[in-house]
C-alpha positions, -999 to 999 in steps of 0.1 A, spaced: 518 -30 727 483 -23 716 474 -13 752 504 11 754 493 25 720 458 30 733 470 48 764 493 71 745 466 78 719 441 87 747 466 110 764 475 129 732 439 129 720 428 146 753 457 170 752 448 181 716 411 183 724 418 207 754 443 228 734 422 233 703 418 270 710 455 274 716 464 258 683 439 279 664 454 310 680 489 298 670 478 294 634 459 326 635 428 308 622 398 309 646 378 285 623 404 258 629 390 250 664 364 225 652 386 207 627 413 204 655 387 189 678 376 164 652 412 154 646 417 149 683 389 123 685 407 103 658 442 106 673 433 75 693 438 55 661 473 69 653 494 49 677 474 17 669 482 24 632 519 25 640 517 -7 661 499 -25 632 525 -13 608 552 -27 631 534 -60 633 532 -63 596 570 -55 593 577 -81 620 558 -108 602 575 -99 569 543 -87 553 559 -59 535 537 -62 505 506 -60 527 520 -30 545 528 -11 513 494 -20 497 475 -10 529 494 23 533 490 33 497 453 22 495 445 41 528 461 73 515 446 71 481 411 65 495 417 92 521 428 117 494 399 108 471 373 111 498 389 142 512 389 160 479 353 151 473 343 163 507 362 196 503 346 202 469 311 193 483 310 210 517 337 237 512 344 239 549 375 238 571 362 206 588 360 189 554 398 194 549 406 170 578 387 141 563 417 129 542 443 124 571 416 111 594 403 84 570 439 74 560 449 70 596 419 49 605 420 27 574 457 16 578 453 -6 609 420 -19 596 434 -30 562 464 -46 578 443 -66 603 421 -77 574 451 -88 554 466 -106 584 432 -122 591 437 -115 628 423 -88 652 447 -75 678 430 -67 711 445 -40 734 470 -56 759 497 -41 782 530 -58 789 551 -40 815 584 -57 806 581 -50 769 572 -14 776 603 -10 797 624 -24 769 611 -2 740 606 30 759 642 44 755 641 38 717 606 53 715 618 83 734 646 89 708 622 85 679 598 109 697 625 136 699 631 132 661 594 133 654 589 165 674 618 182 656 606 171 622 570 183 630 583 217 641 605 220 610 577 210 587 551 233 602 569 265 610 565 278 574 529 267 573 521 284 606 539 316 594 519 317 561 486 312 579 493 337 606 510 365 587 497 361 552 462 349 560 441 318 560 432 323 523 468 322 513 473 291 534 442 276 518 460 279 485 491 262 500 469 234 512 452 228 478 486 228 461 499 204 487 471 180 481 479 178 444 517 178 446 532 168 480 507 143 493 510 118 464 548 118 468 546 116 506 523 85 502 549 68 480 577 79 504 559 64 534 553 31 517 590 29 506 604 38 540 581 13 558 593 -15 535 631 -7 536 633 2 573 635 -34 585 664 -40 561 686 -15 579 687 -36 611 712 -59 593 736 -30 590 740 -23 627 771 -44 629 779 -48 592 789 -14 578 804 -30 547 769 -42 537 755 -7 542 783 10 522 769 2 487 733 -9 497 724 25 512 737 44 482 718 22 458 686 25 479 689 63 479 696 64 442 666 42 434 643 64 455 658 95 440 650 82 405 614 77 416 609 109 435 628 137 418 616 132 381 581 126 394 582 158 415 595 177 385 567 163 363 541 171 389 555 206 393 551 213 356 517 197 352 501 210 385 497 247 374 476 235 345 456 211 365 447 233 395 423 256 376 407 226 359 402 206 392 395 234 416 381 262 394 391 299 394 405 317 423 435 294 431 462 314 413 486 313 443 482 275 445 491 271 409 522 294 413 537 277 443 529 241 431 563 236 414 582 246 445 561 223 468 564 194 444 601 197 440 606 199 478 587 166 483 607 149 456 640 161 471 629 149 505 624 112 495 661 100 493 668 120 525 641 102 543 655 68 534 689 78 548 674 93 579 655 60 585 687 41 581 705 62 607 676 58 631 675 20 626 713 17 632 711 37 665 725 69 651 695 90 663 717 119 675 726 127 640 690 127 629 683 152 657 711 174 645 699 174 609 663 181 619 675 209 642 693 224 612 660 222 592 642 240 620 668 268 620 666 271 582 628 273 583 628 300 611 655 319 592 633 319 561 602 329 581 617 361 594 618 378 559 584 364 552 571 383 582 589 415 572 581 416 535 549 395 534 562 373 505 553 336 504 584 328 483 606 330 514 586 301 529 587 281 497 625 287 495 629 273 530 607 243 522 630 235 492 662 242 510 653 221 541 655 186 526 688 195 508 704 208 541 691 178 561 704 153 535 738 170 532 742 168 569 733 132 571 754 123 541 785 139 557 779 119 589 772 86 571 803 90 549 825 97 579 812 65 595 816 43 564 778 39 558 775 54 523 796 51 491 797 87 479 817 77 448 786 57 437 760 81 451 771 115 439 775 107 401 741 89 404 725 120 419 741 141 391 724 118 365 691 122 383 693 160 383 703 162 346 675 137 335 649 155 357 658 188 342 655 175 307 622 159 316 609 191 331 620 212 301 604 188 276 572 186 295 570 224 300 573 231 262 549 203 254 522 216 278 529 252 267 521 241 232 491 221 242 475 250 261 484 277 236 450 292 228 463 310 197 466 276 178 438 254 166 425 230 193 425 197 174 460 199 159 474 211 193 461 181 213 468 156 184 505 166 183 508 167 221 493 132 224 516 120 196 547 134 213 536 119 247 531 84 231 565 86 213 582 95 246 564 67 265 573 42 238 610 51 239 610 47 277 594 12 273 617 1 246 649 12 265 636 4 299 663 -22 307 689 5 302 674 29 326 695 34 358 666 27 383 658 -5 365 694 -16 366 696 -9 403 663 -28 410 675 -58 390 705 -62 413 683 -68 443 656 -88 425 682 -111 413 694 -117 449 659 -126 461 
């Protein structure tokens, strides 16, 4: 497997290296040539990272996998932000994904206390190639759907506008995507038990999606409210667009999380065709939103598409899963309604709290004293009534089983 990963990594790396100019033309950003070539050199590590994640799952080292993924992404984001602030160049922006990609397999092998040398097994390769091909189709569709609005923004609104998008992404989307990746990698192996036992999936999938929704959606709403205040503090002046679009990007990432869990379940239970259909719908929605962006030059068409995409994908997958008896909608939909109501209340409360805290017309000390007091009261209430919180109740069901 490591040998196959090395070969595929080398092929993709060479292809990306040779097509760096083509990609920079597609994005409409000539200065992207050097960052693309730098990324190409490190693409070699990407397949090996996937293999090591699979090894960790196979050995049941889910805790190690989650810790390694989160650690690699946090370190990558931290170093990436530091490099961007220090060097202020396009090449500095690729430090975060490169470092995260390289660190994951290293941390996993350190945790397993074993180094995996490249090896090639022809029989194993024949066995897994069909499944890998199906996942590859899904990955290509997902990549296209995810990047169509970004390419359109860069090409038709300019690299400076896309730079604002990227800064906002780092603060809002990337933390949630890091959590999402860790969750999906841990729960993915559990879906294999549901290939023949749909009764087991019926309630379990609904509970897993609800648990992830309770983590992702309120967090994304909170990030969306806080980010516009943090961006000027962290990045300085000149990032007004980043602050304006931050709530939309944060919300999109939170809405995506439960959908990614369901999509992973469908892949693991050999329902890849449905994931292709849902990702194809996402691609259509994104292209449809890009057309008015090109005509009117308004970034909000792209943001609208980014928010709508996970909702459309999840709706399509839920319809399919319900028809095939994989999801208990009577359990799931009321739970989603509770998530939406609670997240809305959280967002409204946080908005008014921060609006008061940053109101320059009031004295500074009383403002921050009252804001801190209100935050402490809210956290205290959450702690006191934590056992009654829906996500805690769901989690306790499965902790009790183990």
